[in-house]
KOLLOZA-343618 format. One record per atom (N, C-alpha, C): x, y, z; residue number from 1; residue in three letters; atom name. Coordinates in nm, 4 decimals. Each point is the difference from the previous one (the first is absolute). Last residue first. Example, Ala and Ser with C-alpha at 12.3 -4.5 7.8 and 13.67 -1.06 7.14 Angstrom:
BEGIN
[[1.2850, -0.2250, 0.7080], 2, 'SER', 'N']
[[0.0820, 0.1190, 0.0060], 2, 'SER', 'CA']
[[-0.0770, 0.1090, 0.0730], 2, 'SER', 'C']
[[0.0290, -0.5720, -0.0070], 1, 'ALA', 'N']
[[-0.0890, 0.1190, 0.0000], 1, 'ALA', 'CA']
[[0.0900, 0.1200, 0.0000], 1, 'ALA', 'C']
***
This chain:
BEGIN
[[3.6609, 8.9822, 12.1287], 123, 'SER', 'N']
[[-0.0581, -0.1309, 0.0248], 123, 'SER', 'CA']
[[-0.1481, -0.0022, -0.0286], 123, 'SER', 'C']
[[0.4596, 0.2942, -0.1844], 122, 'SER', 'N']
[[-0.1307, 0.0056, 0.0630], 122, 'SER', 'CA']
[[-0.0579, -0.1405, 0.0134], 122, 'SER', 'C']
[[0.5081, 0.2493, -0.0573], 121, 'VAL', 'N']
[[-0.0786, -0.1206, -0.0266], 121, 'VAL', 'CA']
[[-0.1302, 0.0094, 0.0782], 121, 'VAL', 'C']
[[0.4505, 0.3153, -0.1863], 120, 'THR', 'N']
[[-0.1207, -0.0018, 0.0808], 120, 'THR', 'CA']
[[-0.0861, -0.1183, -0.0420], 120, 'THR', 'C']
[[0.5269, 0.2351, -0.0465], 119, 'VAL', 'N']
[[-0.0821, -0.1158, -0.0331], 119, 'VAL', 'CA']
[[-0.1178, -0.0017, 0.0955], 119, 'VAL', 'C']
[[0.4096, 0.3754, -0.1753], 118, 'GLN', 'N']
[[-0.1131, -0.0391, 0.0835], 118, 'GLN', 'CA']
[[-0.0716, -0.1212, -0.0573], 118, 'GLN', 'C']
[[0.5352, 0.1635, -0.0181], 117, 'THR', 'N']
[[-0.1197, -0.0045, -0.0822], 117, 'THR', 'CA']
[[-0.1139, -0.0594, 0.0823], 117, 'THR', 'C']
[[0.5456, 0.2364, 0.0551], 116, 'GLY', 'N']
[[-0.1166, -0.0734, 0.0453], 116, 'GLY', 'CA']
[[-0.1149, 0.0062, -0.0987], 116, 'GLY', 'C']
[[0.4765, 0.1615, -0.0200], 115, 'GLN', 'N']
[[-0.0948, 0.0952, 0.0583], 115, 'GLN', 'CA']
[[-0.1260, -0.0668, 0.0534], 115, 'GLN', 'C']
[[0.4935, -0.2489, -0.0138], 114, 'GLY', 'N']
[[-0.0890, 0.0642, -0.0940], 114, 'GLY', 'CA']
[[-0.0986, 0.0890, 0.0727], 114, 'GLY', 'C']
[[0.5104, -0.1378, 0.1753], 113, 'TRP', 'N']
[[-0.1442, -0.0240, 0.0052], 113, 'TRP', 'CA']
[[-0.0717, 0.0701, -0.1137], 113, 'TRP', 'C']
[[0.5300, -0.1841, 0.2131], 112, 'TYR', 'N']
[[-0.0797, 0.0836, -0.0894], 112, 'TYR', 'CA']
[[-0.1453, -0.0439, 0.0024], 112, 'TYR', 'C']
[[0.3301, -0.2008, 0.2936], 111, 'ASP', 'N']
[[0.0733, 0.1164, -0.0472], 111, 'ASP', 'CA']
[[-0.0841, 0.0967, -0.0824], 111, 'ASP', 'C']
[[-0.1029, -0.3646, 0.4324], 110, 'TYR', 'N']
[[-0.0052, 0.0165, -0.1449], 110, 'TYR', 'CA']
[[0.0570, 0.1346, -0.0428], 110, 'TYR', 'C']
[[-0.0705, -0.1671, 0.4585], 109, 'LEU', 'N']
[[0.1233, -0.0475, -0.0599], 109, 'LEU', 'CA']
[[0.0051, 0.0229, -0.1505], 109, 'LEU', 'C']
[[-0.3812, 0.0929, 0.2843], 108, 'ASP', 'N']
[[0.1061, 0.0965, 0.0280], 108, 'ASP', 'CA']
[[0.1322, -0.0394, -0.0638], 108, 'ASP', 'C']
[[-0.3987, -0.2804, -0.0074], 107, 'GLY', 'N']
[[0.0078, 0.1036, -0.1014], 107, 'GLY', 'CA']
[[0.1109, 0.0997, 0.0209], 107, 'GLY', 'C']
[[-0.0578, -0.5256, 0.1386], 106, 'TYR', 'N']
[[0.0134, 0.1297, 0.0641], 106, 'TYR', 'CA']
[[0.0248, 0.1083, -0.1038], 106, 'TYR', 'C']
[[-0.0230, -0.4796, -0.0756], 105, 'ASP', 'N']
[[-0.1338, 0.0474, 0.0335], 105, 'ASP', 'CA']
[[0.0015, 0.1412, 0.0574], 105, 'ASP', 'C']
[[0.3629, -0.2133, -0.3657], 104, 'SER', 'N']
[[-0.0277, 0.0138, 0.1423], 104, 'SER', 'CA']
[[-0.1439, 0.0451, 0.0183], 104, 'SER', 'C']
[[0.4225, -0.1461, -0.3972], 103, 'CYS', 'N']
[[-0.1398, 0.0069, 0.0391], 103, 'CYS', 'CA']
[[-0.0159, 0.0000, 0.1511], 103, 'CYS', 'C']
[[0.4562, 0.1983, -0.1965], 102, 'GLY', 'N']
[[-0.0740, -0.1243, -0.0122], 102, 'GLY', 'CA']
[[-0.1417, 0.0146, 0.0514], 102, 'GLY', 'C']
[[0.3629, 0.3461, -0.0791], 101, 'ALA', 'N']
[[0.0461, -0.1000, 0.0958], 101, 'ALA', 'CA']
[[-0.0682, -0.1351, -0.0165], 101, 'ALA', 'C']
[[-0.1130, 0.4019, -0.2577], 100, 'ILE', 'N']
[[0.1281, -0.0562, -0.0385], 100, 'ILE', 'CA']
[[0.0364, -0.1202, 0.0874], 100, 'ILE', 'C']
[[-0.5010, 0.2040, -0.1518], 99, 'VAL', 'N']
[[0.0966, -0.0119, 0.1079], 99, 'VAL', 'CA']
[[0.1276, -0.0656, -0.0523], 99, 'VAL', 'C']
[[-0.5225, 0.2504, -0.1384], 98, 'ALA', 'N']
[[0.1227, -0.0676, -0.0413], 98, 'ALA', 'CA']
[[0.1010, 0.0019, 0.1132], 98, 'ALA', 'C']
[[-0.5779, 0.0436, -0.0875], 97, 'ALA', 'N']
[[0.1210, 0.0443, 0.0664], 97, 'ALA', 'CA']
[[0.1179, -0.0845, -0.0449], 97, 'ALA', 'C']
[[-0.5732, 0.1483, -0.0816], 96, 'CYS', 'N']
[[0.1136, -0.0848, -0.0325], 96, 'CYS', 'CA']
[[0.1253, 0.0616, 0.0607], 96, 'CYS', 'C']
[[-0.5430, 0.0354, 0.1540], 95, 'TYR', 'N']
[[0.1269, 0.0611, -0.0354], 95, 'TYR', 'CA']
[[0.0983, -0.1059, -0.0473], 95, 'TYR', 'C']
[[-0.5695, 0.1023, 0.1035], 94, 'TYR', 'N']
[[0.1060, -0.0951, -0.0252], 94, 'TYR', 'CA']
[[0.1242, 0.0720, -0.0520], 94, 'TYR', 'C']
[[-0.4719, 0.1007, 0.3076], 93, 'VAL', 'N']
[[0.0925, 0.0572, -0.0960], 93, 'VAL', 'CA']
[[0.1172, -0.0967, -0.0122], 93, 'VAL', 'C']
[[-0.4892, -0.1895, 0.1280], 92, 'ALA', 'N']
[[0.1156, 0.0701, 0.0543], 92, 'ALA', 'CA']
[[0.0692, 0.0760, -0.1123], 92, 'ALA', 'C']
[[-0.3704, -0.4344, 0.0936], 91, 'THR', 'N']
[[-0.0075, 0.1427, -0.0283], 91, 'THR', 'CA']
[[0.1135, 0.0740, 0.0704], 91, 'THR', 'C']
[[-0.1158, -0.4737, 0.0394], 90, 'ASP', 'N']
[[0.1135, 0.0375, -0.0826], 90, 'ASP', 'CA']
[[0.0011, 0.1490, -0.0339], 90, 'ASP', 'C']
[[-0.3551, -0.2280, 0.2399], 89, 'GLU', 'N']
[[0.1159, 0.0193, 0.0859], 89, 'GLU', 'CA']
[[0.1262, 0.0394, -0.0772], 89, 'GLU', 'C']
[[-0.4063, -0.1271, -0.2158], 88, 'SER', 'N']
[[-0.0086, 0.1361, 0.0515], 88, 'SER', 'CA']
[[0.1192, 0.0326, 0.0894], 88, 'SER', 'C']
[[0.0863, -0.3618, -0.3726], 87, 'LYS', 'N']
[[-0.0906, 0.0129, 0.1126], 87, 'LYS', 'CA']
[[-0.0033, 0.1456, 0.0452], 87, 'LYS', 'C']
[[0.1530, -0.3175, -0.4725], 86, 'LEU', 'N']
[[0.0145, 0.1134, 0.0903], 86, 'LEU', 'CA']
[[-0.1107, 0.0040, 0.1044], 86, 'LEU', 'C']
[[0.1932, -0.3224, -0.3646], 85, 'SER', 'N']
[[-0.0942, -0.0266, 0.1088], 85, 'SER', 'CA']
[[0.0049, 0.1094, 0.1051], 85, 'SER', 'C']
[[0.4213, 0.0470, -0.2818], 84, 'ASN', 'N']
[[-0.1196, -0.0770, -0.0321], 84, 'ASN', 'CA']
[[-0.0862, -0.0201, 0.1239], 84, 'ASN', 'C']
[[0.4410, 0.2978, -0.2161], 83, 'MET', 'N']
[[-0.0845, -0.0123, 0.1174], 83, 'MET', 'CA']
[[-0.1305, -0.0668, -0.0410], 83, 'MET', 'C']
[[0.5406, 0.0956, -0.1690], 82, 'GLN', 'N']
[[-0.1294, -0.0498, -0.0448], 82, 'GLN', 'CA']
[[-0.0832, -0.0326, 0.1231], 82, 'GLN', 'C']
[[0.4402, 0.3156, -0.0975], 81, 'LEU', 'N']
[[-0.0718, -0.0701, 0.1048], 81, 'LEU', 'CA']
[[-0.1374, -0.0357, -0.0545], 81, 'LEU', 'C']
[[0.5299, 0.1516, -0.2083], 80, 'TYR', 'N']
[[-0.1451, -0.0095, -0.0012], 80, 'TYR', 'CA']
[[-0.0521, -0.0676, 0.1259], 80, 'TYR', 'C']
[[0.4493, 0.2864, -0.2584], 79, 'VAL', 'N']
[[-0.0395, -0.0972, 0.1005], 79, 'VAL', 'CA']
[[-0.1516, 0.0041, 0.0104], 79, 'VAL', 'C']
[[0.4152, 0.1785, -0.3776], 78, 'ALA', 'N']
[[-0.1316, -0.0016, 0.0615], 78, 'ALA', 'CA']
[[-0.0144, -0.1123, 0.1018], 78, 'ALA', 'C']
[[0.3268, 0.1363, -0.3805], 77, 'SER', 'N']
[[0.0129, 0.0849, 0.1189], 77, 'SER', 'CA']
[[-0.1312, 0.0078, 0.0761], 77, 'SER', 'C']
[[0.1240, -0.2737, -0.3936], 76, 'LYS', 'N']
[[-0.0985, 0.1070, -0.0133], 76, 'LYS', 'CA']
[[0.0013, 0.0950, 0.1191], 76, 'LYS', 'C']
[[0.2902, -0.3714, -0.0114], 75, 'ALA', 'N']
[[0.0189, 0.0575, -0.1327], 75, 'ALA', 'CA']
[[-0.0948, 0.1161, -0.0247], 75, 'ALA', 'C']
[[-0.0349, -0.2641, 0.3953], 74, 'ASN', 'N']
[[0.1092, 0.0960, 0.0055], 74, 'ASN', 'CA']
[[0.0269, 0.0655, -0.1350], 74, 'ASN', 'C']
[[-0.4250, -0.2163, 0.2425], 73, 'ASP', 'N']
[[0.0578, -0.0094, -0.1331], 73, 'ASP', 'CA']
[[0.1085, 0.1057, -0.0063], 73, 'ASP', 'C']
[[-0.3223, -0.2825, 0.4028], 72, 'ARG', 'N']
[[0.0783, 0.1117, -0.0506], 72, 'ARG', 'CA']
[[0.0520, -0.0305, -0.1390], 72, 'ARG', 'C']
[[-0.4032, -0.1385, 0.4198], 71, 'SER', 'N']
[[0.0916, -0.0408, -0.1045], 71, 'SER', 'CA']
[[0.0786, 0.1216, -0.0462], 71, 'SER', 'C']
[[-0.3899, -0.2100, 0.3981], 70, 'THR', 'N']
[[0.0884, 0.1045, -0.0470], 70, 'THR', 'CA']
[[0.0967, -0.0566, -0.1027], 70, 'THR', 'C']
[[-0.5164, -0.1236, 0.2169], 69, 'ILE', 'N']
[[0.1225, -0.0483, -0.0616], 69, 'ILE', 'CA']
[[0.0829, 0.1187, -0.0461], 69, 'ILE', 'C']
[[-0.4601, -0.1485, 0.3456], 68, 'PHE', 'N']
[[0.0835, 0.0982, -0.0684], 68, 'PHE', 'CA']
[[0.1253, -0.0667, -0.0546], 68, 'PHE', 'C']
[[-0.3175, -0.2653, 0.2316], 67, 'ARG', 'N']
[[-0.0849, 0.0898, -0.0775], 67, 'ARG', 'CA']
[[0.0811, 0.0985, -0.0834], 67, 'ARG', 'C']
[[0.1970, -0.3257, 0.2981], 66, 'GLY', 'N']
[[-0.0963, -0.0774, -0.0760], 66, 'GLY', 'CA']
[[-0.0924, 0.0839, -0.0855], 66, 'GLY', 'C']
[[0.2116, 0.2399, 0.4095], 65, 'LYS', 'N']
[[0.0581, -0.1206, -0.0593], 65, 'LYS', 'CA']
[[-0.1084, -0.0840, -0.0659], 65, 'LYS', 'C']
[[-0.0497, 0.4140, 0.2664], 64, 'VAL', 'N']
[[-0.0176, 0.0025, -0.1450], 64, 'VAL', 'CA']
[[0.0516, -0.1256, -0.0683], 64, 'VAL', 'C']
[[0.0188, 0.0848, 0.4821], 63, 'SER', 'N']
[[-0.1312, 0.0499, -0.0366], 63, 'SER', 'CA']
[[-0.0269, -0.0030, -0.1506], 63, 'SER', 'C']
[[0.4262, -0.1122, 0.2061], 62, 'LYS', 'N']
[[-0.1003, -0.1048, 0.0179], 62, 'LYS', 'CA']
[[-0.1374, 0.0432, -0.0503], 62, 'LYS', 'C']
[[0.4327, 0.2151, -0.2250], 61, 'ALA', 'N']
[[-0.0661, 0.0064, 0.1287], 61, 'ALA', 'CA']
[[-0.1051, -0.1107, 0.0085], 61, 'ALA', 'C']
[[0.4222, -0.0690, -0.3244], 60, 'TYR', 'N']
[[-0.1292, 0.0650, 0.0121], 60, 'TYR', 'CA']
[[-0.0454, 0.0057, 0.1445], 60, 'TYR', 'C']
[[0.4550, -0.0894, -0.3810], 59, 'THR', 'N']
[[-0.0595, -0.0180, 0.1315], 59, 'THR', 'CA']
[[-0.1278, 0.0813, 0.0072], 59, 'THR', 'C']
[[0.3861, -0.2235, -0.3910], 58, 'THR', 'N']
[[-0.1052, 0.0926, 0.0404], 58, 'THR', 'CA']
[[-0.0491, -0.0338, 0.1392], 58, 'THR', 'C']
[[0.4172, -0.1097, -0.4064], 57, 'SER', 'N']
[[-0.0464, -0.0126, 0.1372], 57, 'SER', 'CA']
[[-0.1041, 0.1064, 0.0318], 57, 'SER', 'C']
[[0.1881, -0.0147, -0.4379], 56, 'ILE', 'N']
[[-0.0217, -0.1398, 0.0344], 56, 'ILE', 'CA']
[[-0.0620, -0.0167, 0.1379], 56, 'ILE', 'C']
[[0.1568, 0.4100, -0.2497], 55, 'GLY', 'N']
[[-0.1392, -0.0374, -0.0092], 55, 'GLY', 'CA']
[[-0.0319, -0.1416, 0.0417], 55, 'GLY', 'C']
[[0.4202, 0.2787, 0.0069], 54, 'ASP', 'N']
[[-0.0185, -0.0841, -0.1178], 54, 'ASP', 'CA']
[[-0.1433, -0.0491, -0.0167], 54, 'ASP', 'C']
[[0.1268, 0.2742, 0.3740], 53, 'THR', 'N']
[[0.0460, 0.0703, -0.1196], 53, 'THR', 'CA']
[[-0.0228, -0.0800, -0.1277], 53, 'THR', 'C']
[[-0.3309, -0.1022, 0.4071], 52, 'SER', 'N']
[[0.1441, 0.0107, -0.0146], 52, 'SER', 'CA']
[[0.0367, 0.0663, -0.1318], 52, 'SER', 'C']
[[-0.4564, 0.0863, 0.2917], 51, 'ILE', 'N']
[[0.0516, -0.0845, -0.1058], 51, 'ILE', 'CA']
[[0.1481, 0.0272, -0.0182], 51, 'ILE', 'C']
[[-0.4624, 0.0693, 0.3627], 50, 'CYS', 'N']
[[0.1335, 0.0398, -0.0424], 50, 'CYS', 'CA']
[[0.0491, -0.0997, -0.1028], 50, 'CYS', 'C']
[[-0.4868, 0.1929, 0.2898], 49, 'SER', 'N']
[[0.0772, -0.0961, -0.0768], 49, 'SER', 'CA']
[[0.1392, 0.0535, -0.0267], 49, 'SER', 'C']
[[-0.3160, 0.2014, 0.3185], 48, 'VAL', 'N']
[[-0.0869, -0.0869, -0.0782], 48, 'VAL', 'CA']
[[0.0782, -0.1095, -0.0707], 48, 'VAL', 'C']
[[0.0368, 0.3493, 0.4608], 47, 'ALA', 'N']
[[0.0721, -0.0607, -0.1110], 47, 'ALA', 'CA']
[[-0.0911, -0.1004, -0.0694], 47, 'ALA', 'C']
[[-0.1677, 0.4385, 0.2828], 46, 'GLU', 'N']
[[0.0125, -0.1445, -0.0019], 46, 'GLU', 'CA']
[[0.0780, -0.0454, -0.1223], 46, 'GLU', 'C']
[[-0.1247, 0.4590, 0.3476], 45, 'ARG', 'N']
[[0.0462, -0.0461, -0.1297], 45, 'ARG', 'CA']
[[0.0308, -0.1489, 0.0066], 45, 'ARG', 'C']
[[-0.3609, 0.1876, 0.3446], 44, 'GLU', 'N']
[[0.1432, 0.0073, -0.0270], 44, 'GLU', 'CA']
[[0.0304, -0.0474, -0.1413], 44, 'GLU', 'C']
[[-0.4792, 0.2275, 0.1277], 43, 'LYS', 'N']
[[0.0759, -0.1228, 0.0193], 43, 'LYS', 'CA']
[[0.1472, 0.0227, -0.0325], 43, 'LYS', 'C']
[[-0.3714, 0.3211, -0.0577], 42, 'GLY', 'N']
[[0.0005, -0.0409, 0.1389], 42, 'GLY', 'CA']
[[0.0792, -0.1253, 0.0301], 42, 'GLY', 'C']
[[-0.1272, 0.0541, -0.4991], 41, 'PRO', 'N']
[[-0.0227, 0.1059, 0.0986], 41, 'PRO', 'CA']
[[-0.0053, -0.0548, 0.1419], 41, 'PRO', 'C']
[[0.2899, -0.2785, -0.3416], 40, 'ALA', 'N']
[[-0.1399, 0.0382, 0.0067], 40, 'ALA', 'CA']
[[-0.0171, 0.1092, 0.1052], 40, 'ALA', 'C']
[[0.4235, -0.2086, -0.3140], 39, 'GLN', 'N']
[[-0.0402, 0.0657, 0.1231], 39, 'GLN', 'CA']
[[-0.1451, 0.0447, -0.0120], 39, 'GLN', 'C']
[[0.4272, -0.3425, -0.2398], 38, 'ARG', 'N']
[[-0.1293, 0.0663, -0.0039], 38, 'ARG', 'CA']
[[-0.0300, 0.0621, 0.1352], 38, 'ARG', 'C']
[[0.4315, -0.2143, -0.3505], 37, 'PHE', 'N']
[[-0.0561, 0.0268, 0.1311], 37, 'PHE', 'CA']
[[-0.1383, 0.0602, -0.0182], 37, 'PHE', 'C']
[[0.4004, -0.2916, -0.3047], 36, 'TRP', 'N']
[[-0.1254, 0.0735, 0.0063], 36, 'TRP', 'CA']
[[-0.0418, 0.0110, 0.1456], 36, 'TRP', 'C']
[[0.5113, -0.0755, -0.2601], 35, 'ALA', 'N']
[[-0.1076, -0.0393, 0.0886], 35, 'ALA', 'CA']
[[-0.1244, 0.0835, -0.0249], 35, 'ALA', 'C']
[[0.5177, -0.1722, -0.2247], 34, 'MET', 'N']
[[-0.1108, 0.0944, -0.0018], 34, 'MET', 'CA']
[[-0.1157, -0.0543, 0.0831], 34, 'MET', 'C']
[[0.5868, -0.0447, -0.0763], 33, 'PRO', 'N']
[[-0.1292, -0.0647, 0.0238], 33, 'PRO', 'CA']
[[-0.1089, 0.1068, 0.0066], 33, 'PRO', 'C']
[[0.4433, 0.1175, -0.2757], 32, 'MET', 'N']
[[-0.0698, 0.0035, 0.1276], 32, 'MET', 'CA']
[[-0.1192, -0.0938, 0.0050], 32, 'MET', 'C']
[[0.3025, 0.0876, -0.3858], 31, 'GLU', 'N']
[[0.0879, -0.0013, 0.1160], 31, 'GLU', 'CA']
[[-0.0709, -0.0139, 0.1338], 31, 'GLU', 'C']
[[-0.2077, 0.0336, -0.4492], 30, 'SER', 'N']
[[0.0966, -0.1093, -0.0068], 30, 'SER', 'CA']
[[0.0821, -0.0148, 0.1267], 30, 'SER', 'C']
[[-0.3230, 0.3539, -0.0570], 29, 'LEU', 'N']
[[-0.0674, -0.1290, -0.0045], 29, 'LEU', 'CA']
[[0.0974, -0.1163, 0.0028], 29, 'LEU', 'C']
[[0.1662, 0.4469, -0.0218], 28, 'THR', 'N']
[[-0.0663, -0.0262, 0.1271], 28, 'THR', 'CA']
[[-0.0615, -0.1388, 0.0032], 28, 'THR', 'C']
[[0.1862, 0.1487, -0.4070], 27, 'ARG', 'N']
[[0.1037, -0.0207, 0.1007], 27, 'ARG', 'CA']
[[-0.0612, -0.0361, 0.1346], 27, 'ARG', 'C']
[[-0.2817, 0.1314, -0.3509], 26, 'GLU', 'N']
[[0.0488, -0.1363, -0.0184], 26, 'GLU', 'CA']
[[0.1060, -0.0341, 0.1034], 26, 'GLU', 'C']
[[-0.3658, 0.3630, 0.1319], 25, 'SER', 'N']
[[0.1103, -0.0128, -0.0937], 25, 'SER', 'CA']
[[0.0439, -0.1461, -0.0102], 25, 'SER', 'C']
[[-0.5028, 0.0624, 0.1341], 24, 'ALA', 'N']
[[0.1242, 0.0575, 0.0491], 24, 'ALA', 'CA']
[[0.1060, -0.0133, -0.1077], 24, 'ALA', 'C']
[[-0.5708, -0.0939, 0.1345], 23, 'ALA', 'N']
[[0.1028, 0.0242, -0.1001], 23, 'ALA', 'CA']
[[0.1203, 0.0697, 0.0616], 23, 'ALA', 'C']
[[-0.4572, -0.3180, 0.1327], 22, 'CYS', 'N']
[[0.0978, 0.0920, 0.0549], 22, 'CYS', 'CA']
[[0.1129, 0.0121, -0.1008], 22, 'CYS', 'C']
[[-0.5566, -0.1899, 0.0447], 21, 'SER', 'N']
[[0.1296, 0.0074, -0.0658], 21, 'SER', 'CA']
[[0.0875, 0.1026, 0.0694], 21, 'SER', 'C']
[[-0.4761, -0.3360, 0.0877], 20, 'LEU', 'N']
[[0.0759, 0.1208, 0.0253], 20, 'LEU', 'CA']
[[0.1356, -0.0085, -0.0696], 20, 'LEU', 'C']
[[-0.5066, -0.2372, -0.0565], 19, 'ARG', 'N']
[[0.1428, -0.0179, -0.0185], 19, 'ARG', 'CA']
[[0.0691, 0.1339, 0.0169], 19, 'ARG', 'C']
[[-0.4960, -0.2659, 0.1576], 18, 'LEU', 'N']
[[0.0718, 0.1171, -0.0479], 18, 'LEU', 'CA']
[[0.1461, -0.0376, -0.0178], 18, 'LEU', 'C']
[[-0.5353, -0.2478, 0.0810], 17, 'SER', 'N']
[[0.1452, 0.0014, -0.0078], 17, 'SER', 'CA']
[[0.0515, 0.1344, -0.0480], 17, 'SER', 'C']
[[-0.4754, -0.2129, 0.2806], 16, 'ASP', 'N']
[[0.0623, 0.0456, -0.1239], 16, 'ASP', 'CA']
[[0.1520, -0.0022, 0.0098], 16, 'ASP', 'C']
[[-0.3020, -0.0979, 0.3671], 15, 'GLY', 'N']
[[0.0121, -0.1106, -0.0924], 15, 'GLY', 'CA']
[[0.0658, 0.0369, -0.1316], 15, 'GLY', 'C']
[[-0.2453, 0.3796, 0.2720], 14, 'ALA', 'N']
[[0.0608, -0.1182, 0.0594], 14, 'ALA', 'CA']
[[-0.0043, -0.1160, -0.0986], 14, 'ALA', 'C']
[[-0.0074, 0.4750, -0.2244], 13, 'GLN', 'N']
[[-0.0839, -0.0758, 0.0917], 13, 'GLN', 'CA']
[[0.0762, -0.1183, 0.0560], 13, 'GLN', 'C']
[[0.2253, 0.4843, -0.1612], 12, 'VAL', 'N']
[[-0.0559, -0.1251, -0.0507], 12, 'VAL', 'CA']
[[-0.0898, -0.0629, 0.1059], 12, 'VAL', 'C']
[[0.3293, 0.4628, -0.1525], 11, 'MET', 'N']
[[-0.1097, -0.0445, 0.0849], 11, 'MET', 'CA']
[[-0.0660, -0.1214, -0.0638], 11, 'MET', 'C']
[[0.5376, 0.1715, -0.0469], 10, 'GLY', 'N']
[[-0.1354, 0.0343, -0.0380], 10, 'GLY', 'CA']
[[-0.1000, -0.0503, 0.1006], 10, 'GLY', 'C']
[[0.5730, 0.0032, -0.1990], 9, 'GLY', 'N']
[[-0.0996, -0.0022, 0.1055], 9, 'GLY', 'CA']
[[-0.1369, 0.0392, -0.0517], 9, 'GLY', 'C']
[[0.4239, -0.0010, -0.2539], 8, 'GLY', 'N']
[[-0.0861, -0.1167, -0.0048], 8, 'GLY', 'CA']
[[-0.1045, -0.0093, 0.1087], 8, 'GLY', 'C']
[[0.5253, 0.2247, -0.0072], 7, 'SER', 'N']
[[-0.1250, 0.0189, -0.0709], 7, 'SER', 'CA']
[[-0.0836, -0.1269, 0.0123], 7, 'SER', 'C']
[[0.5039, 0.2794, 0.1736], 6, 'GLU', 'N']
[[-0.1006, -0.1048, 0.0096], 6, 'GLU', 'CA']
[[-0.1240, 0.0364, -0.0802], 6, 'GLU', 'C']
[[0.5581, 0.1251, 0.0329], 5, 'VAL', 'N']
[[-0.1306, 0.0500, -0.0395], 5, 'VAL', 'CA']
[[-0.0981, -0.1154, -0.0045], 5, 'VAL', 'C']
[[0.5215, 0.1657, 0.2083], 4, 'LEU', 'N']
[[-0.0895, -0.1092, -0.0320], 4, 'LEU', 'CA']
[[-0.1380, 0.0577, -0.0278], 4, 'LEU', 'C']
[[0.5514, 0.1833, 0.0187], 3, 'GLN', 'N']
[[-0.1426, 0.0236, 0.0104], 3, 'GLN', 'CA']
[[-0.0773, -0.1235, -0.0443], 3, 'GLN', 'C']
[[0.5261, 0.1680, 0.1861], 2, 'VAL', 'N']
[[-0.0813, -0.0986, -0.0692], 2, 'VAL', 'CA']
[[-0.1462, 0.0326, 0.0234], 2, 'VAL', 'C']
[[0.5296, 0.2351, 0.0449], 1, 'GLN', 'N']
[[-0.1416, 0.0095, 0.0255], 1, 'GLN', 'CA']
[[-0.0747, -0.0999, -0.0881], 1, 'GLN', 'C']
***
């Protein structure tokens, strides 16, 4: 059993920044790529980003590319999502997820999920 714990969400104005954190066991962080997903009310779950086990390779959704940056620190058992230039469209519950098979846009393929943290952006 693997548990992921997210933090860092909040309410901000458009143009502001937030940094989300996801904490897990060192074993989990070293063995699995880690992704961020988000889901807004009435919308489908959306893949936001994914980062490889070594932190070298990253991918982003078109909607956040150039504004969001994901990183990881396996020694600290942590994964981060730096969210800059936030827009009202970014309002959603954000989840971190871990996968053994590899990064994917399909959430059903992920093995473990955090509880989610709310991000609200006012325009």
